[in-house]
C-alpha positions in Angstrom: -12.6 -2.0 -1.0 -14.4 1.0 0.5 -14.7 4.2 -1.4 -14.7 7.4 0.5 -18.0 8.4 -0.8 -19.8 5.3 0.7 -22.0 5.9 3.8 -20.0 5.0 6.8 -21.1 1.8 8.4 -22.8 0.4 5.4 -21.8 -2.8 3.6 -21.2 -2.7 -0.1 -23.8 -4.7 -1.8 -22.8 -7.7 -3.9 -19.4 -8.1 -2.4 -18.1 -11.5 -1.3 -16.5 -11.9 2.0 -13.2 -11.9 0.3 -13.8 -8.4 -1.0 -15.9 -7.0 1.8 -14.9 -4.6 4.5 -13.1 -6.4 7.4 -14.4 -5.7 10.9 -12.1 -5.1 13.8 -13.1 -5.9 17.4 -14.5 -2.6 18.7 -14.2 -1.1 22.0 -16.6 -2.6 24.6 -17.2 -5.8 22.6 -16.3 -8.9 24.6 -13.3 -10.8 23.2 -14.2 -14.1 21.6 -13.7 -17.2 23.5 -12.8 -20.7 22.5 -15.9 -22.8 22.3 -16.5 -25.4 25.2 -18.6 -27.6 23.0 -15.8 -29.4 21.4 -12.6 -29.2 19.3 -13.9 -26.7 16.7 -13.6 -23.1 15.5 -16.5 -21.1 14.4 -16.4 -18.4 11.8 -19.2 -16.1 11.5 -20.5 -14.3 8.3 -23.1 -11.7 8.4 -26.2 -12.8 6.4 -27.3 -9.2 5.8 -24.2 -7.5 4.4 -21.8 -10.2 3.6 -19.1 -9.1 6.1 -17.0 -11.7 7.7 -16.3 -11.4 11.4 -12.5 -11.5 11.6 -12.0 -10.2 15.0 -11.0 -13.9 15.7 -11.9 -17.2 14.2 -12.4 -18.5 17.8 -15.9 -17.4 19.1 -18.2 -19.0 21.6 -21.6 -19.9 20.2 -23.4 -17.8 22.7 -21.3 -14.8 22.0 -22.4 -14.3 18.5 -24.8 -11.3 18.4 -25.4 -8.8 15.6 -23.1 -7.7 12.9 -20.8 -4.8 14.1 -21.4 -2.9 10.8 -25.1 -3.4 9.7 -26.7 -4.7 12.9 -28.2 -7.7 11.2 -28.6 -10.6 13.7 -28.7 -13.5 11.2 -25.2 -15.1 11.3 -24.0 -18.0 9.1 -21.8 -20.3 11.1 -19.0 -22.2 9.5 -17.6 -25.0 11.8 -14.0 -25.9 11.1 -11.6 -28.3 12.9 -9.7 -26.5 15.6 -6.0 -25.7 15.1 -3.8 -27.9 17.3 -1.8 -26.1 20.0 1.5 -24.6 19.0 3.3 -27.2 21.1 1.3 -30.2 19.8 3.4 -32.9 18.2 3.3 -33.0 14.4 0.4 -35.2 13.0 0.8 -38.3 10.7 4.6 -38.5 11.6 5.3 -35.1 9.9 8.4 -33.3 10.9 8.7 -29.6 11.5 12.1 -27.9 11.0 12.5 -24.4 12.5 10.2 -22.3 14.6 6.5 -22.8 14.2 4.6 -20.5 11.7 3.8 -17.1 13.0 0.2 -16.3 13.6 -1.0 -13.5 11.4 -3.0 -10.7 13.2 -6.7 -11.7 13.5 -7.9 -8.4 11.9 -6.3 -9.0 8.5 -8.3 -9.6 5.4 -7.7 -12.9 3.5 -5.5 -11.4 1.1 -3.1 -9.9 3.7 -3.3 -13.1 5.8 -1.9 -14.9 2.6 0.7 -12.3 2.3 1.7 -12.7 5.9 1.9 -16.4 5.6 4.1 -16.3 2.5 6.4 -13.9 4.2 6.6 -16.2 7.2 7.2 -19.3 4.9 10.1 -17.5 3.2 11.7 -16.4 6.5 11.2 -12.8 6.0 9.6 -12.1 9.4 12.9 -13.2 11.1 15.2 -10.9 8.7 17.5 -8.5 10.5 16.3 -5.1 9.4 18.5 -3.1 11.9 21.1 -2.2 9.2 21.0 -0.8 5.7 22.3 -4.1 4.3 19.8 -6.1 6.3 16.9 -4.0 4.8 18.2 -4.4 1.3 18.8 -8.1 1.8 15.3 -8.5 3.0 14.0 -6.6 -0.1 15.9 -8.9 -2.4 14.5 -12.0 -0.6 10.9 -10.9 -1.0 11.0 -10.6 -4.8 9.5 -14.2 -5.1 6.3 -12.7 -3.4 5.8 -10.3 -6.3 4.5 -13.1 -8.6 4.8 -13.5 -12.4 5.3 -10.3 -14.2 2.5 -9.4 -16.7 3.4 -9.1 -20.4 3.4 -5.5 -21.7 3.7 -4.1 -25.2 7.2 -3.0 -24.8 9.9 -2.1 -22.2 12.7 0.4 -22.9 15.6 1.4 -20.5 16.9 4.8 -21.0 19.1 7.4 -19.1 18.3 11.0 -18.7 20.0 14.0 -17.0 19.5 14.8 -13.3 22.2 15.5 -10.8 24.1 13.1 -13.0 22.9 10.3 -15.2 19.5 8.9 -14.0 18.1 5.6 -15.2 14.4 5.3 -16.1 12.4 2.3 -17.5 9.4 2.9 -19.8 6.5 0.4 -20.0 4.0 0.7 -22.8 0.8 -1.4 -22.9 -0.1 -3.5 -25.9 -2.4 -2.1 -28.6 -3.0 1.6 -29.4 -0.8 4.2 -27.6 -2.5 5.2 -24.4 -3.5 8.8 -23.7 -2.0 8.7 -20.1 1.5 8.5 -18.7 2.4 7.7 -15.0 5.7 8.8 -13.6 6.3 6.1 -11.1 8.3 6.4 -7.8 8.8 3.1 -6.1 8.6 2.5 -2.4 11.1 1.1 0.0 11.6 3.7 2.7 13.8 5.8 0.4 16.5 3.2 1.3 15.6 0.0 -0.8 14.3 -0.8 -4.2 15.4 -0.2 -7.8 13.9 -0.6 -11.3 13.9 -4.4 -11.2 12.3 -4.5 -7.7 9.5 -2.3 -9.1 9.1 -4.2 -12.3 6.1 -6.2 -11.5 4.2 -3.3 -10.0 4.9 -1.2 -13.1 3.9 -3.9 -15.5 0.6 -4.4 -13.7 0.0 -0.7 -13.5 0.8 -0.3 -17.2 -1.6 -3.1 -18.4 -4.4 -2.7 -16.1 -4.6 1.0 -16.2 -3.8 1.3 -19.8 -1.1 3.8 -19.1 2.6 4.4 -20.3 4.5 4.0 -17.0 7.9 5.7 -16.4 9.8 4.0 -13.5 12.5 6.1 -12.0 15.7 4.8 -10.5 16.1 7.7 -8.0 19.1 7.9 -5.6 18.7 5.9 -2.4 19.5 7.0 1.1 21.6 7.0 3.0 24.1 7.4 0.0 21.8 10.1 -1.3 19.9 11.8 1.5 16.9 14.2 1.1 16.5 16.0 -1.1 18.8 14.3 -3.6 16.3 11.5 -4.5 13.5 14.0 -4.7 15.5 16.1 -7.1 16.0 12.9 -9.3 12.3 12.4 -9.4 11.7 16.1 -10.2 14.1 15.9 -13.1 12.3 12.9 -14.4 9.0 14.8 -14.3 10.6 17.6 -16.4 11.9 15.0 -18.9 8.5 13.3 -19.1 6.5 16.5 -19.5 8.8 17.6 -22.3 8.4 14.2 -24.0 4.5 14.3 -23.8 4.6 17.9 -25.2 6.1 16.5 -28.4 3.3 13.9 -28.8 0.2 15.1 -30.8 -3.1 15.3 -28.8 -3.8 15.7 -25.0 -2.0 13.5 -22.6 -2.9 13.0 -19.0 0.3 13.3 -16.8 0.1 11.5 -13.5 2.8 11.3 -10.8 2.5 8.3 -8.5 4.3 6.2 -6.1 3.8 3.8 -3.2 4.9 4.4 0.4 8.1 6.4 0.3 7.5 6.7 -3.4 4.1 8.2 -2.5 5.9 10.7 -0.4 8.2 11.6 -3.2 5.2 11.9 -5.7 3.4 14.2 -3.4 6.6 16.3 -2.8 7.2 16.5 -6.6 3.7 18.0 -7.1 4.5 20.6 -4.3 7.9 21.4 -6.2 6.2 21.7 -9.6 3.8 24.3 -8.1 6.6 26.2 -6.2 8.8 26.2 -9.2 6.1 27.0 -11.7 7.2 23.7 -13.4 5.4 21.1 -15.4 1.7 20.8 -15.2 0.7 17.6 -13.4 -2.8 16.5 -13.9 -3.2 13.9 -11.2 -1.3 12.5 -8.2 -1.5 8.8 -7.4 -0.6 8.1 -3.8 -0.5 4.5 -2.5 -0.3 4.4 1.3 2.0 7.4 1.3 4.4 8.6 3.9 3.4 12.2 4.7 4.8 12.9 8.2 8.0 12.2 10.2 6.2 12.2 13.6 5.3 8.5 13.7 2.8 9.2 16.5 -0.6 8.6 15.0 -3.2 6.2 16.3 -2.3 3.7 13.5 1.3 3.9 14.4 0.2 2.8 18.0 -2.4 0.1 16.7 0.0 -1.4 14.2 3.5 -0.7 15.7 4.5 -4.2 15.7 3.5 -7.6 13.9 2.1 -6.0 10.7 5.2 -6.3 8.6 6.0 -2.5 8.4 6.7 -1.5 11.9 7.0 1.8 13.7 10.7 1.1 14.5 11.4 0.5 10.7 9.7 3.8 9.7 11.7 5.7 12.4 14.9 4.0 10.9 14.0 4.9 7.4 13.5 8.6 8.4 16.8 8.7 10.1 18.5 7.3 7.0 16.7 9.6 4.7 17.1 13.0 6.3 20.2 14.9 7.5 19.6 15.3 11.2 16.6 15.1 13.5 15.0 18.3 12.3 15.3 17.7 8.6 12.2 15.5 8.5 10.1 18.5 9.4 10.9 20.1 6.2 7.5 20.6 4.5 8.7 19.0 1.3 10.0 15.9 3.3 6.9 15.8 5.6 4.3 17.0 3.0 1.6 17.0 5.8 3.5 20.1 7.2 3.0 22.2 4.0 1.0 25.2 4.9 -0.6 25.8 1.5 -2.0 23.0 -0.6 -4.2 25.0 -2.9 -3.8 24.4 -6.6 -2.3 21.0 -6.4 -3.3 18.2 -8.8 -6.3 16.0 -8.2 -5.4 13.1 -6.0 -6.3 9.5 -5.8 -5.3 7.7 -2.6 -5.1 4.0 -1.9 -5.0 3.3 1.8 -4.5 0.1 3.7 -6.4 -0.4 6.9 -3.8 -2.3 8.9 -0.8 0.0 8.2 1.1 2.4 10.4 0.9 5.0 7.6 -3.0 4.8 7.4 -3.7 7.9 9.5 -1.3 10.2 8.0 -2.5 9.4 4.6 -6.0 10.0 5.7 -4.9 13.4 7.2 -3.2 14.4 4.0 -6.2 13.5 1.9 -8.3 15.6 4.2 -5.9 18.6 4.0 -6.0 18.5 0.3 -9.8 18.4 0.3 -10.0 21.4 2.7 -7.7 23.2 0.1 -10.2 22.6 -2.7 -8.3 19.7 -4.4 -10.5 17.0 -5.8 -9.7 13.9 -3.9 -10.8 10.2 -4.2 -9.8 7.7 -1.3 -9.8 4.0 -2.1 -9.8 2.3 1.3 -8.9 -1.3 1.8 -9.7 -2.4 5.4 -7.7 -5.3 6.7 -4.9 -4.9 4.4 -1.3 -4.7 5.3 1.2 -2.0 4.1 2.4 -3.0 0.7 -0.5 -5.5 0.0 -0.8 -4.1 -3.7 2.8 -5.4 -4.4 2.6 -9.0 -3.5 1.0 -10.6 -6.4 2.7 -13.9 -5.6 0.4 -14.2 -2.6 -2.8 -12.4 -3.6 -4.5 -11.2 -6.8 -6.0 -8.1 -5.1 -3.6 -5.7 -7.1 -5.7 -6.4 -10.2 -8.9 -5.2 -8.5 -7.0 -2.2 -7.1 -5.7 -1.2 -10.5 -9.1 -1.4 -12.0 -10.3 1.1 -9.3 -7.2 3.3 -10.0 -8.1 3.4 -13.7 -11.7 4.3 -13.0 -10.5 7.1 -10.7 -8.0 8.4 -13.1 -10.4 8.2 -16.2 -13.0 10.2 -14.2 -10.5 13.0 -13.8 -9.5 13.4 -17.4 
């Protein structure tokens, strides 16, 4: 993980290659070649800063030079047997049913490579996501990737008033009541997800940040287009603020969400300021959607092959909004808001191999320029949604520890 205050280009001391910054193949650097010396693959790890070269596992011995990050020329070489060609017959009489496994992009960190491999194994890479039912079917199929839910102190389902009856789920950690509550808005392109789909995320956030978490079952598009789901989220904020006001002692109120939920969280904070509504202490934005334009460099770099595609995001926007111009509303595309002064302090989690990376960075920078305290937790080499898939990787625990430290520092 790379904090925003770290010096650009420096390797975090003491990190293992599993945790370290992942290096993409830079402009002007020759592409790695297969070794001519025999059927082997070479993996280079920088001796100086511990950064693993992941531009490709296939490199020619003579092409190894200095680390692209710290410049150290001492490289540890790990020789592995080469993978057989894709069309090679199965070894040891093994049979293979269906298409060969998809190759994950070479610039992914180990955690996201594991996520990609698990998604491929479950057949999720071949799901039809061209329709609303296809998107929702894919979301149901991926639940096994979320791992075993953590045990919390208590879970309570309730209904509150919004446009109608609105379901929420309250998670409380074991032990003493916490002094922080997080209103959580799940991701899913405003189209997919529900309380059950967000359950593992909320349990992890509850236990690992020592927070009460209130998960909101806001209305999904296209049945409930913008701003209906957003108004549900705002109603939940008003309810939670009133609940906290009845509890003795100070409470830290956080509004958070991932992806489209991060968009809703940012928009709720804008609405609270515009309407002179509840006071929010912090916003927690995990790889948030902030713009409907879909035309940044990260959209071009990761348009296909990184799970969340540009085409999928364009479809989500078309399902969420009422017409081509609605996405330009400054509460839908929060990056278009002209005045960001006075908004709550923000903690961002940004994935390096994500179409949403650049627009999240842009919103963080806009907030900084408006005088809002901002901390950006960057995870190079990670896919969009990496925090959710505990069944494939344990990185969520480390991310939640960073989130807790960030929120604790803003009390």
